[in-house]
C-alpha positions as CSV (number, residue, x, y, z in Angstrom):
1,M,45.7,118.1,124.0
2,D,42.2,119.4,124.8
3,D,39.6,117.0,123.4
4,N,37.1,119.9,123.2
5,W,39.1,122.2,121.1
6,G,36.6,122.0,118.3
7,E,33.7,123.1,120.5
8,T,35.4,125.7,122.6
9,T,38.0,127.4,120.4
10,T,37.0,130.6,118.8
11,A,40.4,132.3,118.7
12,V,44.0,131.1,118.7
13,T,46.0,131.9,121.8
14,G,49.6,131.3,122.8
15,T,48.7,128.8,125.6
16,S,48.4,125.0,125.3
17,E,47.7,122.0,127.5
18,H,49.7,118.8,127.7
19,S,49.0,115.6,129.6
20,L,51.0,112.6,130.3
21,S,49.6,109.1,130.8
22,Q,51.2,106.4,132.9
23,E,52.5,104.7,129.8
24,D,54.1,108.0,128.7
25,I,55.9,108.2,132.0
26,V,57.1,104.6,131.8
27,R,58.2,105.2,128.2
28,I,60.2,108.4,129.1
29,S,61.9,106.8,132.0
30,K,62.8,103.7,130.0
31,D,64.2,105.8,127.1
32,Q,66.3,107.7,129.6
33,D,67.7,104.6,131.2
34,D,68.5,103.0,127.9
35,G,69.9,106.2,126.5
36,V,72.8,106.2,129.0
37,G,74.0,102.7,128.2
38,S,73.4,102.8,124.5
39,G,75.1,106.3,124.3
40,C,78.3,105.0,126.0
41,R,78.4,101.9,123.8
42,R,77.8,104.0,120.7
43,Y,80.5,106.5,121.5
44,L,83.0,103.7,122.5
45,G,82.4,102.1,119.1
46,L,82.9,105.4,117.3
47,V,86.2,106.1,119.2
48,L,87.6,102.6,118.4
49,A,86.6,102.9,114.7
50,G,88.1,106.4,114.5
51,A,91.4,105.3,116.2
52,L,91.6,102.4,113.8
53,G,90.9,104.6,110.8
54,L,93.7,107.1,111.8
55,L,96.1,104.2,112.3
56,V,95.3,102.8,108.9
57,L,95.7,106.2,107.1
58,L,98.8,107.3,109.0
59,T,100.7,104.0,108.8
60,P,101.8,104.3,105.1
61,L,103.0,107.9,105.7
62,A,104.9,106.8,108.8
63,F,106.6,104.1,106.8
64,L,107.9,106.8,104.4
65,V,108.8,109.4,107.0
66,L,110.5,107.4,109.7
67,P,113.7,106.5,107.7
68,H,114.4,110.2,107.1
69,V,113.8,111.0,110.8
70,L,115.8,108.2,112.4
71,W,118.7,107.9,110.0
72,P,118.6,110.8,107.6
73,E,122.0,110.3,106.1
74,K,121.7,106.6,105.1
75,P,118.7,106.4,102.8
76,K,119.7,106.6,99.2
77,D,118.3,109.2,96.8
78,C,115.0,108.2,95.3
79,G,115.0,108.1,91.5
80,T,112.3,108.9,89.0
81,A,110.5,105.5,89.5
82,C,110.5,106.1,93.3
83,E,109.0,109.6,92.8
84,G,106.3,108.1,90.7
85,L,105.5,105.7,93.6
86,F,105.1,108.8,95.8
87,I,102.3,110.0,93.5
88,S,100.8,106.5,93.5
89,V,100.7,106.4,97.3
90,A,99.2,109.9,97.5
91,F,96.3,109.2,95.1
92,K,95.6,105.7,96.5
93,L,95.4,107.1,100.0
94,L,93.1,109.8,98.8
95,I,90.9,107.1,97.1
96,L,91.0,105.0,100.3
97,L,90.0,108.0,102.4
98,I,87.0,108.8,100.2
99,A,86.0,105.2,100.1
100,V,86.1,104.8,103.9
101,W,84.2,108.0,104.3
102,A,81.5,106.8,101.9
103,L,81.1,103.4,103.4
104,F,81.6,103.9,107.2
105,V,81.2,107.5,108.1
106,R,77.4,107.6,108.4
107,P,75.1,108.7,111.1
108,P,73.9,105.8,113.2
109,R,70.5,104.6,112.3
110,A,69.8,102.5,115.4
111,G,71.3,100.9,118.4
112,L,71.5,97.1,118.1
113,P,71.7,94.7,121.0
114,R,74.8,92.9,119.7
115,V,77.8,94.0,117.6
116,F,77.6,93.7,113.8
117,V,79.6,90.5,113.2
118,F,81.0,91.3,109.8
119,R,82.0,94.8,110.7
120,A,83.8,93.6,113.8
121,L,85.6,90.9,111.8
122,L,86.7,93.5,109.3
123,M,88.0,95.7,112.0
124,V,89.9,92.8,113.6
125,L,91.3,91.8,110.2
126,V,92.5,95.4,109.5
127,L,94.1,95.6,112.9
128,L,95.9,92.3,112.5
129,F,97.0,93.3,109.0
130,V,98.4,96.7,110.1
131,V,100.1,95.2,113.2
132,S,101.7,92.5,111.0
133,Y,103.1,95.2,108.6
134,W,104.4,97.2,111.6
135,L,106.2,94.1,113.0
136,F,107.8,93.3,109.6
137,Y,108.7,97.0,109.2
138,G,110.3,97.1,112.7
139,V,112.3,93.9,112.2
140,R,113.5,94.2,108.6
141,I,113.7,98.0,108.2
142,L,114.0,99.8,111.5
143,D,116.4,97.3,113.2
144,T,118.7,97.0,110.1
145,Q,118.3,100.7,109.1
146,E,117.6,99.8,105.5
147,E,119.3,102.1,103.0
148,N,117.2,101.1,99.9
149,Y,114.6,103.8,100.2
150,Q,112.8,102.7,97.0
151,G,112.2,99.3,98.6
152,I,110.6,101.1,101.6
153,V,108.4,103.1,99.3
154,Q,107.3,99.9,97.5
155,Y,106.6,98.3,100.9
156,A,104.3,101.3,101.7
157,V,102.6,101.0,98.3
158,S,101.9,97.3,98.9
159,L,100.2,98.2,102.2
160,V,97.9,100.7,100.6
161,D,97.0,98.2,97.8
162,A,96.2,95.6,100.4
163,L,94.0,98.1,102.3
164,L,92.1,98.9,99.1
165,F,91.4,95.2,98.6
166,I,90.2,94.9,102.2
167,H,87.8,97.8,101.5
168,Y,86.5,95.9,98.5
169,L,85.9,92.9,100.8
170,A,84.0,95.2,103.2
171,I,81.7,96.4,100.3
172,V,81.0,92.8,99.4
173,L,80.2,91.7,103.0
174,L,78.4,94.8,104.2
175,E,76.5,95.9,101.1
176,L,76.4,93.5,98.2
177,R,75.8,90.3,100.1
178,Q,72.3,91.3,101.4
179,L,71.0,92.7,98.1
180,Q,69.8,89.4,96.6
181,P,66.4,88.4,98.2
182,C,66.5,85.0,99.9
183,F,63.7,85.2,102.5
184,S,60.1,86.4,102.6
185,V,59.1,87.7,106.0
186,C,55.5,88.2,107.1
187,V,55.1,91.0,109.7
188,T,51.9,91.0,111.7
189,R,50.9,93.6,114.2
190,S,49.5,91.8,117.3
191,T,46.7,94.2,118.1
192,D,44.8,94.8,114.9
193,G,46.3,92.1,112.6
194,E,47.8,94.5,110.1
195,I,50.1,92.5,107.8
196,R,52.9,93.4,105.4
197,H,55.3,91.2,103.5
198,Y,59.0,92.0,102.7
199,N,61.8,90.2,100.9
200,L,65.1,90.2,102.6
201,G,68.6,89.0,101.8
202,Q,71.2,87.2,103.9
203,L,70.9,89.1,107.1
204,S,71.3,88.4,110.8
205,V,68.2,88.4,113.0
206,Q,69.0,91.9,114.5
207,R,69.8,93.4,111.1
208,A,66.5,91.9,109.7
209,A,64.7,93.4,112.7
210,L,66.2,96.8,112.0
211,T,65.2,96.7,108.3
212,I,61.6,95.6,109.3
213,L,61.3,98.5,111.7
214,Q,62.5,101.0,109.1
215,N,59.8,99.7,106.7
216,Y,57.2,99.6,109.5
217,Y,57.3,103.4,110.1
218,R,56.8,103.9,106.3
219,D,54.3,101.2,105.4
220,F,52.1,100.4,108.4
221,P,49.3,102.8,109.2
222,V,49.6,104.5,112.6
223,H,48.6,102.3,115.5
224,N,45.3,103.5,116.9
225,P,44.4,101.9,120.2
226,A,41.0,103.7,120.2
227,L,39.8,101.5,117.4
228,L,40.4,98.4,119.5
229,T,38.0,99.5,122.3
230,A,34.9,98.9,120.3
231,S,34.9,95.1,120.7
232,K,35.7,95.4,124.4
233,S,32.9,97.9,125.0
234,R,30.5,95.7,123.0
235,A,31.4,92.6,125.2
236,A,31.0,94.7,128.4
237,K,27.6,95.9,127.2
238,H,26.5,92.4,126.6
239,L,27.6,91.3,130.0
240,A,26.0,94.3,131.7
241,G,22.7,93.5,130.0
242,L,22.5,90.1,131.9
243,K,20.5,90.1,135.1
244,V,20.2,87.1,137.4
245,Y,17.4,86.8,140.0
246,N,17.6,84.5,142.9
247,V,14.2,82.9,143.5
248,D,15.2,80.1,145.8
249,G,16.6,82.2,148.6
250,P,20.0,83.5,149.5
251,G,21.3,80.1,150.3
252,N,21.2,78.5,146.8
253,N,22.9,81.0,144.5
254,G,26.0,79.2,143.3
255,T,25.3,76.6,140.6
256,G,22.0,78.0,139.7
257,Q,23.4,81.5,139.0
258,S,26.2,80.1,136.8
259,R,23.7,78.0,134.8
260,A,21.5,81.0,134.4
261,M,24.4,83.1,133.2
262,I,25.5,80.4,130.7
263,A,21.9,80.0,129.3
264,A,21.4,83.8,129.0
265,A,24.8,84.2,127.2
266,A,23.9,81.4,124.8
267,R,20.6,83.1,123.9
268,R,22.3,86.5,123.4
269,R,25.0,84.9,121.3
270,D,22.4,83.9,118.7
271,S,21.4,87.6,118.3
272,S,24.8,89.2,118.8
273,H,25.6,89.1,115.1
274,N,22.5,91.2,114.4
275,E,23.6,93.7,117.0
276,L,27.1,93.9,115.5
277,Y,25.7,94.3,112.0
278,Y,23.4,97.2,113.0
279,E,26.1,98.8,115.1
280,E,28.6,98.8,112.3
281,A,25.9,100.1,109.8
282,D,25.0,102.9,112.2
283,H,28.7,103.8,112.7
284,E,29.3,103.9,108.9
285,R,26.3,106.1,108.5
286,R,27.5,108.5,111.1
287,V,31.0,108.6,109.5
288,R,29.5,109.4,106.1
289,K,27.4,112.1,107.7
290,R,30.4,113.7,109.6
291,K,32.5,113.4,106.5
292,A,30.0,115.2,104.3
293,R,29.7,118.1,106.8
294,L,33.5,118.3,107.1
295,V,34.0,118.4,103.3
296,V,31.4,121.2,103.0
297,A,33.0,123.2,105.8
298,V,36.5,122.9,104.4
299,E,35.4,123.8,100.9
300,E,33.7,126.9,102.3
301,A,36.8,127.8,104.3
302,F,39.0,127.5,101.2
303,T,36.6,129.5,99.2
304,H,36.8,132.2,101.8
305,I,40.6,132.0,101.6
306,K,40.5,132.6,97.8
307,R,38.3,135.6,98.4
308,M,40.7,137.0,100.9
309,Q,43.6,136.5,98.6
310,E,41.9,138.4,95.8
311,E,41.2,141.2,98.3
312,E,44.8,141.2,99.5
313,Q,46.1,141.7,96.0
314,K,44.5,145.1,96.0
315,K,46.1,146.0,99.4
316,T,49.5,147.5,100.1
317,P,52.4,145.0,100.7
318,G,52.5,145.8,104.4
319,E,48.9,144.7,105.0
320,V,49.1,141.3,103.3
321,M,48.2,138.4,105.7
322,D,50.7,135.5,105.9
323,P,49.6,131.9,105.5
324,R,49.8,131.3,109.3
325,E,47.5,134.1,110.1
326,A,45.1,133.0,107.3
327,A,45.0,129.5,108.7
328,Q,44.2,130.9,112.2
329,A,41.5,133.0,110.7
330,I,39.6,130.2,108.9
331,F,40.3,127.4,111.3
332,P,37.4,128.1,113.7
333,S,34.9,127.7,110.8
334,M,35.9,124.1,110.2
335,A,37.1,123.2,113.7
336,R,33.7,121.8,115.0
337,A,33.1,119.6,112.0
338,L,36.7,118.3,112.0
339,Q,36.6,117.5,115.6
340,K,33.3,115.6,115.4
341,Y,34.7,113.6,112.4
342,L,37.9,112.8,114.2
343,R,36.0,111.7,117.3
344,T,33.6,109.5,115.2
345,T,36.6,107.8,113.5
346,R,38.6,107.8,116.8
347,Q,41.5,109.8,115.5
348,Q,41.2,112.8,117.9
349,H,44.4,111.7,119.8
350,C,46.4,111.6,116.5
351,H,45.9,115.3,115.6
352,S,46.4,118.3,117.8
353,M,45.0,121.7,117.1
354,E,48.6,123.0,116.5
355,S,49.4,120.3,114.0
356,I,46.1,120.9,112.1
357,Q,46.8,124.6,111.8
358,Q,50.4,123.9,110.6
359,H,49.0,121.6,108.0
360,L,46.4,124.1,107.0
361,A,49.0,126.9,106.7
362,F,51.2,124.5,104.6
363,C,48.3,123.8,102.2
364,I,47.6,127.5,101.9
365,T,51.2,128.3,101.2
366,N,51.5,125.7,98.4
367,N,48.0,126.6,96.9
368,M,46.6,123.1,97.6
369,T,43.0,122.1,97.2
370,P,40.5,121.2,100.0
371,K,40.8,117.6,99.0
372,A,44.5,117.6,99.5
373,F,44.0,119.1,103.0
374,L,41.4,116.5,104.0
375,E,43.4,113.5,102.7
376,S,45.5,113.5,105.9
377,Y,42.3,113.1,108.0
378,L,40.1,111.0,105.8
379,T,42.7,108.2,105.4
380,A,45.0,106.9,108.1
381,G,48.5,107.5,106.9
382,P,51.8,105.8,107.8
383,T,53.4,106.4,111.2
384,L,56.0,108.9,110.0
385,Q,53.2,111.2,108.8
386,Y,52.3,112.0,112.4
387,G,54.4,113.9,114.9
388,R,57.0,112.0,117.0
389,E,54.9,112.6,120.1
390,R,51.9,110.8,118.5
391,W,53.7,107.5,117.9
392,L,55.3,105.0,120.2
393,A,58.6,104.9,122.1
394,R,61.9,104.7,120.4
395,H,62.8,101.6,122.4
396,W,62.0,98.2,120.9
397,T,62.8,94.8,122.4
398,L,63.8,92.0,120.2
399,V,62.7,88.6,121.4
400,S,64.1,85.6,119.6
401,E,64.8,82.0,120.4
402,D,67.8,82.0,118.1
403,S,70.9,84.2,118.6
404,V,70.3,87.7,117.2
405,T,73.7,87.5,115.5
406,S,72.8,84.3,113.6
407,G,71.4,84.5,110.1
408,L,67.8,84.1,109.0
409,K,66.6,80.6,108.2
410,E,63.5,78.8,107.2
411,G,60.9,79.0,109.9
412,S,62.6,81.7,112.0
413,I,60.1,83.5,114.3
414,F,60.9,86.6,116.4
415,L,59.0,89.4,118.0
416,L,59.6,93.1,118.1
417,K,57.9,94.5,121.2
418,C,57.1,98.0,122.3
419,I,54.8,99.4,125.0
420,D,51.4,99.0,123.3
421,F,51.9,96.1,120.8
422,S,54.4,93.8,119.2
423,L,55.3,92.8,115.7
424,V,55.4,89.1,115.0
425,V,57.8,88.2,112.2
426,T,57.8,84.8,110.5
427,T,60.3,83.8,107.9
428,K,59.9,81.7,104.8
429,R,62.7,80.9,102.3
430,I,62.0,82.0,98.7
431,P,61.7,78.7,96.8
432,Y,64.0,77.6,94.1
433,I,62.5,78.4,90.7
434,Q,63.1,76.2,87.7
435,L,62.4,77.7,84.3
436,S,62.2,75.6,81.2
437,E,62.1,76.7,77.6
438,E,59.5,75.5,75.1
439,F,60.3,76.1,71.4
440,I,57.4,77.0,69.1
441,D,57.9,76.4,65.5
442,P,57.0,79.6,63.6
443,K,55.6,77.5,60.8
444,S,53.0,76.1,63.1
445,H,51.1,79.4,63.1
446,K,50.7,79.5,59.3
447,F,47.4,78.5,57.7
448,V,45.8,78.6,54.3
449,L,42.5,80.2,53.5
450,R,40.8,78.6,50.5
451,L,37.9,80.4,49.0
452,Q,35.5,78.7,46.6
453,S,34.6,80.6,43.5
454,E,31.0,79.5,43.8
455,T,30.5,81.0,47.3
456,S,27.4,83.1,47.4
457,V,27.7,86.8,48.3
């Protein structure tokens, strides 16, 4: 993005400039390297889950079809009760199919470092369960060529019933178990100290990390490294202001120079709070000044838009300007004031010229006020409010002393690291709350007001 777009842009063209920093190159290469391994692991899990799902759904049907295929003359005719079981199997399989689709067929939200323990246990349980039914079916029905077809149908019905109960167990373990809050986690961003608190249920460390990251993109304001450079520049300015003179000759400049630096730093430390106070006051003054100019410029631009809309209503339909063209027409009038404000508040890297014009066209399309347009720039919004290229890499690293598959516990601490910062997570158990009841006698609120007849009025 061109940092001088507000000063140099007088017309909108079809060209744009893009730049990549060293961190962006590292981020892209890391995402590509991680994408290969995580993609293979993701697809392998999907293939295994899909194969197991097909096995589960086709097994009851195979139990019913195989006797007619292998020994078509021996099975006895099925009566009315058996035909009713056919209907039961069909509807139960349909319910099971819909339930499996609702619970398991979801787009993946993230790639976790380890397998989800409960989901893996459920898959193993279902596999062992189906294999056990197949073994019993092969020994007692296929080998003996069972002629009682109604018993075979009842055997298939029992399998479907058991699968429905296993699905209920999956709902309890995967969805209901984590709903009751048990822990309070404190999430602190390492660079600026931004803090949020969340209540979590019985989750493993990696599942808790995933929940925290999903809430991070929604609740935390976007990370702005430019705001962190003020203290560093202030410290560098203080050190640059120190000058040491050697009056004893070039031979004695070791201990004396160090003592002089320490003494000068101590004297400047006494007055550094005054410099900080005046520096922040001057910055706030400049921000208010830039904000006032920006508000006036945007209001004038929106007034011009309304005037243009009134004029366009009198034109023929073919000559009406669309919102995109209207945004491009009025953007230069507010571009300089907006750029100066974004530079003063150190937000210029968060908003490109293209994104501002798109937001302006969106506000014009939906007939929004100037205040609604400015809210995105006057107040730092959550991370998801900005374009994906404006926030950090997709790759996060989970650092934990405990196993990531173990559950949360009192005092658990783990880190979520990305390129520019890390999120420090500390865990506290929600305390046990004891409530007691105190009965208040309704008669205790009654009182008697006695008036004397001789009271003066």
